N, CA, C and O atoms as a GROMACS GRO file, in nm:
protein
  460
    1MET      N    1  -4.435   4.516   0.713
    1MET     CA    2  -4.477   4.480   0.578
    1MET      C    3  -4.551   4.347   0.578
    1MET      O    4  -4.655   4.332   0.514
    2LEU      N    5  -4.496   4.250   0.649
    2LEU     CA    6  -4.563   4.120   0.655
    2LEU      C    7  -4.698   4.129   0.725
    2LEU      O    8  -4.791   4.055   0.692
    3GLN      N    9  -4.708   4.218   0.821
    3GLN     CA   10  -4.834   4.234   0.891
    3GLN      C   11  -4.941   4.289   0.796
    3GLN      O   12  -5.057   4.249   0.803
    4ILE      N   13  -4.902   4.380   0.710
    4ILE     CA   14  -4.997   4.434   0.612
    4ILE      C   15  -5.043   4.326   0.515
    4ILE      O   16  -5.160   4.319   0.480
    5ILE      N   17  -4.950   4.241   0.473
    5ILE     CA   18  -4.987   4.130   0.384
    5ILE      C   19  -5.082   4.035   0.456
    5ILE      O   20  -5.176   3.984   0.396
    6GLY      N   21  -5.058   4.011   0.584
    6GLY     CA   22  -5.149   3.927   0.664
    6GLY      C   23  -5.287   3.988   0.675
    6GLY      O   24  -5.387   3.918   0.667
    7TRP      N   25  -5.292   4.120   0.695
    7TRP     CA   26  -5.423   4.188   0.701
    7TRP      C   27  -5.497   4.177   0.569
    7TRP      O   28  -5.618   4.159   0.566
    8LEU      N   29  -5.423   4.189   0.459
    8LEU     CA   30  -5.488   4.174   0.328
    8LEU      C   31  -5.542   4.033   0.308
    8LEU      O   32  -5.648   4.014   0.247
    9GLY      N   33  -5.471   3.934   0.361
    9GLY     CA   34  -5.523   3.797   0.356
    9GLY      C   35  -5.650   3.782   0.436
    9GLY      O   36  -5.743   3.712   0.393
   10CYS      N   37  -5.657   3.847   0.552
   10CYS     CA   38  -5.779   3.844   0.634
   10CYS      C   39  -5.895   3.911   0.561
   10CYS      O   40  -6.007   3.860   0.561
   11LEU      N   41  -5.867   4.024   0.500
   11LEU     CA   42  -5.970   4.094   0.424
   11LEU      C   43  -6.020   4.009   0.309
   11LEU      O   44  -6.140   4.005   0.282
   12TYR      N   45  -5.928   3.941   0.240
   12TYR     CA   46  -5.967   3.855   0.129
   12TYR      C   47  -6.060   3.743   0.177
   12TYR      O   48  -6.164   3.718   0.115
   13LEU      N   49  -6.024   3.677   0.286
   13LEU     CA   50  -6.108   3.569   0.338
   13LEU      C   51  -6.245   3.620   0.380
   13LEU      O   52  -6.346   3.554   0.355
   14PHE      N   53  -6.249   3.736   0.443
   14PHE     CA   54  -6.376   3.792   0.487
   14PHE      C   55  -6.464   3.827   0.368
   14PHE      O   56  -6.583   3.796   0.367
   15VAL      N   57  -6.406   3.891   0.267
   15VAL     CA   58  -6.484   3.928   0.148
   15VAL      C   59  -6.528   3.803   0.073
   15VAL      O   60  -6.638   3.799   0.018
   16LYS      N   61  -6.444   3.702   0.071
   16LYS     CA   62  -6.481   3.576   0.005
   16LYS      C   63  -6.599   3.511   0.076
   16LYS      O   64  -6.687   3.455   0.011
   17GLY      N   65  -6.602   3.517   0.208
   17GLY     CA   66  -6.716   3.465   0.283
   17GLY      C   67  -6.843   3.541   0.252
   17GLY      O   68  -6.950   3.481   0.237
   18LEU      N   69  -6.833   3.674   0.242
   18LEU     CA   70  -6.951   3.754   0.205
   18LEU      C   71  -6.995   3.724   0.062
   18LEU      O   72  -7.114   3.723   0.032
   19GLU      N   73  -6.898   3.700  -0.025
   19GLU     CA   74  -6.932   3.665  -0.163
   19GLU      C   75  -7.005   3.532  -0.171
   19GLU      O   76  -7.100   3.517  -0.248
   20ILE      N   77  -6.962   3.436  -0.092
   20ILE     CA   78  -7.030   3.306  -0.090
   20ILE      C   79  -7.172   3.321  -0.038
   20ILE      O   80  -7.264   3.260  -0.090
   21LEU      N   81  -7.190   3.403   0.066
   21LEU     CA   82  -7.324   3.425   0.122
   21LEU      C   83  -7.418   3.492   0.022
   21LEU      O   84  -7.538   3.463   0.020
   22SER      N   85  -7.365   3.581  -0.061
   22SER     CA   86  -7.451   3.654  -0.153
   22SER      C   87  -7.464   3.591  -0.291
   22SER      O   88  -7.545   3.635  -0.372
   23SER      N   89  -7.385   3.489  -0.318
   23SER     CA   90  -7.385   3.428  -0.452
   23SER      C   91  -7.507   3.338  -0.471
   23SER      O   92  -7.548   3.265  -0.382
   24SER      N   93  -7.563   3.347  -0.590
   24SER     CA   94  -7.676   3.258  -0.622
   24SER      C   95  -7.629   3.118  -0.658
   24SER      O   96  -7.710   3.025  -0.662
   25ALA      N   97  -7.501   3.101  -0.683
   25ALA     CA   98  -7.447   2.968  -0.715
   25ALA      C   99  -7.450   2.877  -0.593
   25ALA      O  100  -7.447   2.754  -0.607
   26HIS      N  101  -7.455   2.934  -0.474
   26HIS     CA  102  -7.455   2.856  -0.351
   26HIS      C  103  -7.593   2.851  -0.286
   26HIS      O  104  -7.605   2.828  -0.166
   27ARG      N  105  -7.696   2.873  -0.366
   27ARG     CA  106  -7.833   2.872  -0.313
   27ARG      C  107  -7.916   2.766  -0.385
   27ARG      O  108  -7.889   2.729  -0.500
   28THR      N  109  -8.015   2.719  -0.314
   28THR     CA  110  -8.107   2.622  -0.374
   28THR      C  111  -8.209   2.697  -0.459
   28THR      O  112  -8.206   2.820  -0.469
   29GLU      N  113  -8.299   2.622  -0.520
   29GLU     CA  114  -8.400   2.684  -0.607
   29GLU      C  115  -8.495   2.775  -0.530
   29GLU      O  116  -8.544   2.874  -0.586
   30ASP      N  117  -8.521   2.744  -0.404
   30ASP     CA  118  -8.610   2.829  -0.325
   30ASP      C  119  -8.535   2.941  -0.252
   30ASP      O  120  -8.595   3.008  -0.168
   31GLY      N  121  -8.404   2.963  -0.281
   31GLY     CA  122  -8.331   3.077  -0.229
   31GLY      C  123  -8.255   3.054  -0.101
   31GLY      O  124  -8.192   3.146  -0.049
   32LYS      N  125  -8.261   2.932  -0.047
   32LYS     CA  126  -8.188   2.905   0.077
   32LYS      C  127  -8.043   2.868   0.045
   32LYS      O  128  -8.012   2.812  -0.060
   33LEU      N  129  -7.956   2.900   0.139
   33LEU     CA  130  -7.814   2.871   0.124
   33LEU      C  131  -7.791   2.721   0.139
   33LEU      O  132  -7.847   2.658   0.229
   34THR      N  133  -7.709   2.663   0.051
   34THR     CA  134  -7.680   2.519   0.060
   34THR      C  135  -7.589   2.493   0.180
   34THR      O  136  -7.527   2.585   0.234
   35SER      N  137  -7.583   2.367   0.222
   35SER     CA  138  -7.500   2.334   0.338
   35SER      C  139  -7.352   2.355   0.306
   35SER      O  140  -7.275   2.397   0.394
   36ASN      N  141  -7.311   2.327   0.183
   36ASN     CA  142  -7.172   2.354   0.145
   36ASN      C  143  -7.142   2.504   0.146
   36ASN      O  144  -7.034   2.546   0.186
   37GLY      N  145  -7.238   2.583   0.102
   37GLY     CA  146  -7.222   2.728   0.105
   37GLY      C  147  -7.213   2.782   0.245
   37GLY      O  148  -7.132   2.870   0.274
   38LYS      N  149  -7.299   2.728   0.335
   38LYS     CA  150  -7.294   2.770   0.476
   38LYS      C  151  -7.158   2.736   0.537
   38LYS      O  152  -7.097   2.820   0.604
   39ALA      N  153  -7.112   2.614   0.514
   39ALA     CA  154  -6.984   2.571   0.571
   39ALA      C  155  -6.869   2.656   0.517
   39ALA      O  156  -6.782   2.698   0.593
   40ALA      N  157  -6.869   2.682   0.387
   40ALA     CA  158  -6.761   2.763   0.328
   40ALA      C  159  -6.764   2.905   0.381
   40ALA      O  160  -6.658   2.961   0.409
   41ALA      N  161  -6.881   2.964   0.394
   41ALA     CA  162  -6.892   3.101   0.444
   41ALA      C  163  -6.848   3.109   0.590
   41ALA      O  164  -6.776   3.202   0.628
   42ILE      N  165  -6.890   3.014   0.670
   42ILE     CA  166  -6.852   3.014   0.812
   42ILE      C  167  -6.702   2.994   0.827
   42ILE      O  168  -6.637   3.064   0.905
   43ILE      N  169  -6.646   2.899   0.751
   43ILE     CA  170  -6.503   2.874   0.760
   43ILE      C  171  -6.422   2.996   0.716
   43ILE      O  172  -6.323   3.030   0.780
   44SER      N  173  -6.463   3.061   0.608
   44SER     CA  174  -6.386   3.175   0.560
   44SER      C  175  -6.396   3.296   0.654
   44SER      O  176  -6.297   3.364   0.677
   45ILE      N  177  -6.515   3.323   0.707
   45ILE     CA  178  -6.530   3.439   0.796
   45ILE      C  179  -6.462   3.412   0.930
   45ILE      O  180  -6.390   3.499   0.981
   46LEU      N  181  -6.482   3.295   0.988
   46LEU     CA  182  -6.414   3.264   1.114
   46LEU      C  183  -6.264   3.250   1.094
   46LEU      O  184  -6.186   3.288   1.182
   47GLY      N  185  -6.224   3.196   0.979
   47GLY     CA  186  -6.081   3.187   0.949
   47GLY      C  187  -6.016   3.323   0.938
   47GLY      O  188  -5.903   3.341   0.982
   48SER      N  189  -6.086   3.418   0.879
   48SER     CA  190  -6.030   3.553   0.867
   48SER      C  191  -6.012   3.618   1.004
   48SER      O  192  -5.913   3.686   1.028
   49VAL      N  193  -6.109   3.597   1.093
   49VAL     CA  194  -6.098   3.654   1.228
   49VAL      C  195  -5.984   3.587   1.304
   49VAL      O  196  -5.904   3.655   1.369
   50LEU      N  197  -5.976   3.454   1.297
   50LEU     CA  198  -5.869   3.382   1.365
   50LEU      C  199  -5.732   3.423   1.309
   50LEU      O  200  -5.638   3.445   1.384
   51PHE      N  201  -5.723   3.432   1.178
   51PHE     CA  202  -5.598   3.470   1.115
   51PHE      C  203  -5.558   3.612   1.155
   51PHE      O  204  -5.440   3.638   1.174
   52LEU      N  205  -5.654   3.703   1.168
   52LEU     CA  206  -5.626   3.839   1.212
   52LEU      C  207  -5.570   3.839   1.354
   52LEU      O  208  -5.474   3.911   1.383
   53VAL      N  209  -5.628   3.760   1.442
   53VAL     CA  210  -5.580   3.752   1.580
   53VAL      C  211  -5.437   3.696   1.582
   53VAL      O  212  -5.352   3.747   1.655
   54LEU      N  213  -5.413   3.591   1.503
   54LEU     CA  214  -5.279   3.531   1.502
   54LEU      C  215  -5.174   3.624   1.444
   54LEU      O  216  -5.063   3.631   1.495
   55VAL      N  217  -5.208   3.696   1.338
   55VAL     CA  218  -5.113   3.790   1.278
   55VAL      C  219  -5.081   3.902   1.375
   55VAL      O  220  -4.965   3.939   1.390
   56ASN      N  221  -5.182   3.956   1.443
   56ASN     CA  222  -5.158   4.064   1.538
   56ASN      C  223  -5.080   4.017   1.660
   56ASN      O  224  -4.996   4.091   1.711
   57SER      N  225  -5.106   3.896   1.708
   57SER     CA  226  -5.031   3.847   1.824
   57SER      C  227  -4.886   3.820   1.786
   57SER      O  228  -4.796   3.844   1.867
   58GLN      N  229  -4.862   3.772   1.665
   58GLN     CA  230  -4.724   3.750   1.621
   58GLN      C  231  -4.651   3.883   1.604
   58GLN      O  232  -4.534   3.895   1.640
   59ALA      N  233  -4.720   3.982   1.551
   59ALA     CA  234  -4.658   4.113   1.531
   59ALA      C  235  -4.625   4.178   1.666
   59ALA      O  236  -4.520   4.239   1.681
   60SER      N  237  -4.715   4.166   1.762
   60SER     CA  238  -4.688   4.227   1.892
   60SER      C  239  -4.577   4.152   1.966
   60SER      O  240  -4.501   4.214   2.040
   61ALA      N  241  -4.568   4.021   1.947
   61ALA     CA  242  -4.462   3.945   2.012
   61ALA      C  243  -4.326   3.978   1.952
   61ALA      O  244  -4.227   3.987   2.025
   62SER      N  245  -4.319   3.997   1.822
   62SER     CA  246  -4.190   4.026   1.761
   62SER      C  247  -4.148   4.170   1.783
   62SER      O  248  -4.029   4.199   1.787
   63SER      N  249  -4.242   4.262   1.798
   63SER     CA  250  -4.203   4.401   1.821
   63SER      C  251  -4.151   4.420   1.963
   63SER      O  252  -4.072   4.512   1.986
   64VAL      N  253  -4.192   4.337   2.056
   64VAL     CA  254  -4.140   4.346   2.192
   64VAL      C  255  -3.998   4.294   2.196
   64VAL      O  256  -3.915   4.344   2.273
   65ALA      N  257  -3.968   4.194   2.116
   65ALA     CA  258  -3.836   4.131   2.120
   65ALA      C  259  -3.730   4.210   2.046
   65ALA      O  260  -3.612   4.182   2.062
   66LEU      N  261  -3.768   4.308   1.966
   66LEU     CA  262  -3.669   4.384   1.891
   66LEU      C  263  -3.592   4.476   1.983
   66LEU      O  264  -3.651   4.547   2.064
   67PRO      N  265  -3.459   4.476   1.971
   67PRO     CA  266  -3.380   4.567   2.056
   67PRO      C  267  -3.391   4.709   2.006
   67PRO      O  268  -3.412   4.734   1.887
   68THR      N  269  -3.377   4.800   2.097
   68THR     CA  270  -3.378   4.940   2.057
   68THR      C  271  -3.239   4.979   2.011
   68THR      O  272  -3.140   4.932   2.066
   69VAL      N  273  -3.233   5.062   1.912
   69VAL     CA  274  -3.105   5.106   1.858
   69VAL      C  275  -3.061   5.230   1.935
   69VAL      O  276  -3.134   5.328   1.942
   70PRO      N  277  -2.942   5.225   1.993
   70PRO     CA  278  -2.898   5.343   2.069
   70PRO      C  279  -2.864   5.457   1.974
   70PRO      O  280  -2.815   5.436   1.863
   71THR      N  281  -2.890   5.577   2.021
   71THR     CA  282  -2.854   5.694   1.941
   71THR      C  283  -2.705   5.723   1.960
   71THR      O  284  -2.643   5.672   2.054
   72SER      N  285  -2.650   5.803   1.874
   72SER     CA  286  -2.507   5.833   1.882
   72SER      C  287  -2.472   5.910   2.009
   72SER      O  288  -2.358   5.902   2.056
   73SER      N  289  -2.565   5.984   2.064
   73SER     CA  290  -2.537   6.062   2.183
   73SER      C  291  -2.550   5.979   2.311
   73SER      O  292  -2.490   6.013   2.413
   74SER      N  293  -2.628   5.869   2.306
   74SER     CA  294  -2.653   5.795   2.430
   74SER      C  295  -2.556   5.681   2.452
   74SER      O  296  -2.513   5.658   2.565
   75ALA      N  297  -2.519   5.608   2.346
   75ALA     CA  298  -2.432   5.493   2.364
   75ALA      C  299  -2.369   5.458   2.231
   75ALA      O  300  -2.408   5.508   2.125
   76SER      N  301  -2.271   5.370   2.238
   76SER     CA  302  -2.209   5.324   2.115
   76SER      C  303  -2.238   5.176   2.099
   76SER      O  304  -2.276   5.110   2.195
   77TYR      N  305  -2.221   5.124   1.979
   77TYR     CA  306  -2.248   4.984   1.951
   77TYR      C  307  -2.140   4.894   2.007
   77TYR      O  308  -2.168   4.780   2.043
   78SER      N  309  -2.020   4.941   2.013
   78SER     CA  310  -1.909   4.857   2.052
   78SER      C  311  -1.818   4.934   2.145
   78SER      O  312  -1.812   5.057   2.140
   79SER      N  313  -1.747   4.862   2.229
   79SER     CA  314  -1.649   4.928   2.315
   79SER      C  315  -1.513   4.934   2.248
   79SER      O  316  -1.416   4.982   2.307
   80ALA      N  317  -1.503   4.886   2.122
   80ALA     CA  318  -1.377   4.891   2.050
   80ALA      C  319  -1.343   5.037   2.018
   80ALA      O  320  -1.432   5.117   1.987
   81PRO      N  321  -1.215   5.070   2.025
   81PRO     CA  322  -1.177   5.208   1.995
   81PRO      C  323  -1.193   5.239   1.847
   81PRO      O  324  -1.188   5.150   1.763
   82ASN      N  325  -1.212   5.364   1.819
   82ASN     CA  326  -1.225   5.408   1.681
   82ASN      C  327  -1.087   5.405   1.616
   82ASN      O  328  -0.991   5.453   1.676
   83VAL      N  329  -1.074   5.351   1.498
   83VAL     CA  330  -0.946   5.333   1.432
   83VAL      C  331  -0.879   5.467   1.405
   83VAL      O  332  -0.758   5.481   1.422
   84ASP      N  333  -0.956   5.563   1.363
   84ASP     CA  334  -0.899   5.693   1.327
   84ASP      C  335  -0.838   5.765   1.446
   84ASP      O  336  -0.747   5.846   1.428
   85GLU      N  337  -0.884   5.737   1.564
   85GLU     CA  338  -0.833   5.806   1.682
   85GLU      C  339  -0.702   5.749   1.732
   85GLU      O  340  -0.622   5.823   1.790
   86ASN      N  341  -0.676   5.619   1.711
   86ASN     CA  342  -0.562   5.554   1.773
   86ASN      C  343  -0.446   5.528   1.679
   86ASN      O  344  -0.333   5.514   1.725
   87LEU      N  345  -0.468   5.522   1.549
   87LEU     CA  346  -0.360   5.493   1.456
   87LEU      C  347  -0.322   5.617   1.378
   87LEU      O  348  -0.406   5.697   1.338
   88THR      N  349  -0.193   5.631   1.359
   88THR     CA  350  -0.147   5.739   1.273
   88THR      C  351  -0.159   5.694   1.128
   88THR      O  352  -0.182   5.576   1.102
   89SER      N  353  -0.145   5.784   1.036
   89SER     CA  354  -0.157   5.747   0.895
   89SER      C  355  -0.046   5.652   0.852
   89SER      O  356  -0.068   5.567   0.766
   90ASP      N  357   0.074   5.665   0.911
   90ASP     CA  358   0.184   5.573   0.878
   90ASP      C  359   0.152   5.431   0.924
   90ASP      O  360   0.182   5.334   0.855
   91GLU      N  361   0.091   5.420   1.041
   91GLU     CA  362   0.055   5.287   1.092
   91GLU      C  363  -0.056   5.224   1.007
   91GLU      O  364  -0.054   5.104   0.982
   92MET      N  365  -0.150   5.304   0.963
   92MET     CA  366  -0.256   5.250   0.877
   92MET      C  367  -0.200   5.206   0.743
   92MET      O  368  -0.239   5.102   0.692
   93ASN      N  369  -0.108   5.284   0.686
   93ASN     CA  370  -0.046   5.246   0.559
   93ASN      C  371   0.037   5.120   0.574
   93ASN      O  372   0.039   5.036   0.484
   94ALA      N  373   0.106   5.104   0.688
   94ALA     CA  374   0.187   4.985   0.710
   94ALA      C  375   0.098   4.863   0.721
   94ALA      O  376   0.133   4.756   0.671
   95ASP      N  377  -0.018   4.876   0.785
   95ASP     CA  378  -0.112   4.764   0.794
   95ASP      C  379  -0.168   4.728   0.658
   95ASP      O  380  -0.184   4.610   0.627
   96MET      N  381  -0.198   4.827   0.575
   96MET     CA  382  -0.253   4.801   0.443
   96MET      C  383  -0.150   4.738   0.350
   96MET      O  384  -0.184   4.653   0.267
   97ASN      N  385  -0.024   4.779   0.364
   97ASN     CA  386   0.081   4.724   0.278
   97ASN      C  387   0.123   4.584   0.321
   97ASN      O  388   0.182   4.511   0.241
   98ALA      N  389   0.094   4.546   0.443
   98ALA     CA  390   0.134   4.414   0.492
   98ALA      C  391   0.049   4.304   0.427
   98ALA      O  392   0.090   4.188   0.427
   99VAL      N  393  -0.066   4.338   0.374
   99VAL     CA  394  -0.153   4.240   0.311
   99VAL      C  395  -0.128   4.242   0.161
   99VAL      O  396  -0.149   4.344   0.096
  100ASP      N  397  -0.082   4.128   0.107
  100ASP     CA  398  -0.058   4.116  -0.036
  100ASP      C  399  -0.172   4.039  -0.098
  100ASP      O  400  -0.183   3.918  -0.081
  101LEU      N  401  -0.259   4.110  -0.170
  101LEU     CA  402  -0.376   4.046  -0.228
  101LEU      C  403  -0.342   3.962  -0.350
  101LEU      O  404  -0.424   3.881  -0.393
  102ASN      N  405  -0.224   3.979  -0.406
  102ASN     CA  406  -0.183   3.902  -0.524
  102ASN      C  407  -0.086   3.791  -0.488
  102ASN      O  408  -0.010   3.746  -0.574
  103ALA      N  409  -0.089   3.746  -0.365
  103ALA     CA  410   0.005   3.642  -0.321
  103ALA      C  411  -0.021   3.512  -0.394
  103ALA      O  412  -0.135   3.471  -0.413
  104THR      N  413   0.090   3.448  -0.436
  104THR     CA  414   0.079   3.321  -0.509
  104THR      C  415   0.133   3.205  -0.428
  104THR      O  416   0.140   3.093  -0.479
  105ASP      N  417   0.171   3.229  -0.305
  105ASP     CA  418   0.229   3.123  -0.224
  105ASP      C  419   0.124   3.043  -0.148
  105ASP      O  420   0.158   2.966  -0.058
  106VAL      N  421  -0.001   3.059  -0.182
  106VAL     CA  422  -0.108   2.984  -0.119
  106VAL      C  423  -0.122   2.850  -0.190
  106VAL      O  424  -0.126   2.846  -0.313
  107ALA      N  425  -0.130   2.744  -0.115
  107ALA     CA  426  -0.139   2.611  -0.175
  107ALA      C  427  -0.275   2.594  -0.242
  107ALA      O  428  -0.378   2.629  -0.184
  108PRO      N  429  -0.277   2.540  -0.365
  108PRO     CA  430  -0.406   2.519  -0.434
  108PRO      C  431  -0.487   2.411  -0.365
  108PRO      O  432  -0.432   2.320  -0.303
  109THR      N  433  -0.615   2.421  -0.378
  109THR     CA  434  -0.706   2.323  -0.318
  109THR      C  435  -0.727   2.209  -0.416
  109THR      O  436  -0.748   2.232  -0.536
  110ASN      N  437  -0.722   2.087  -0.367
  110ASN     CA  438  -0.744   1.970  -0.452
  110ASN      C  439  -0.895   1.949  -0.462
  110ASN      O  440  -0.957   1.895  -0.371
  111LEU      N  441  -0.952   1.991  -0.573
  111LEU     CA  442  -1.096   1.983  -0.592
  111LEU      C  443  -1.141   1.846  -0.641
  111LEU      O  444  -1.261   1.816  -0.639
  112SER      N  445  -1.046   1.763  -0.685
  112SER     CA  446  -1.085   1.633  -0.738
  112SER      C  447  -1.081   1.524  -0.632
  112SER      O  448  -1.110   1.408  -0.662
  113ALA      N  449  -1.046   1.559  -0.510
  113ALA     CA  450  -1.039   1.458  -0.404
  113ALA      C  451  -1.178   1.408  -0.370
  113ALA      O  452  -1.274   1.484  -0.363
  114LYS      N  453  -1.185   1.278  -0.347
  114LYS     CA  454  -1.314   1.218  -0.309
  114LYS      C  455  -1.318   1.207  -0.156
  114LYS      O  456  -1.219   1.170  -0.092
  115TYR      N  457  -1.433   1.239  -0.102
  115TYR     CA  458  -1.448   1.237   0.044
  115TYR      C  459  -1.512   1.110   0.090
  115TYR      O  460  -1.533   1.091   0.210
   0.00000   0.00000   0.00000
């Protein structure tokens, strides 16, 4: 997605350079391009090409570094055992009942203390 946004930025700069080249606002009375117009057109067109190269090199570098996701048939994400296979329903219920979410024996935090 970011690469597409980068390409759109390159396209914008390139079109802006062409617009500057074709605009009569950047021309003298005898039809020649002003020096400011030349500089702006060159900077925008060369900037778009440079930006395109940088966006593509960044995209290719990050796509190489991404790990491949194993499929379920080839490997697993973790060597930890599956909970459903090793615990009986009584053991799972005992673990769930051991945690009291409404416990009031937790000491309150002193929020007014100065550090």
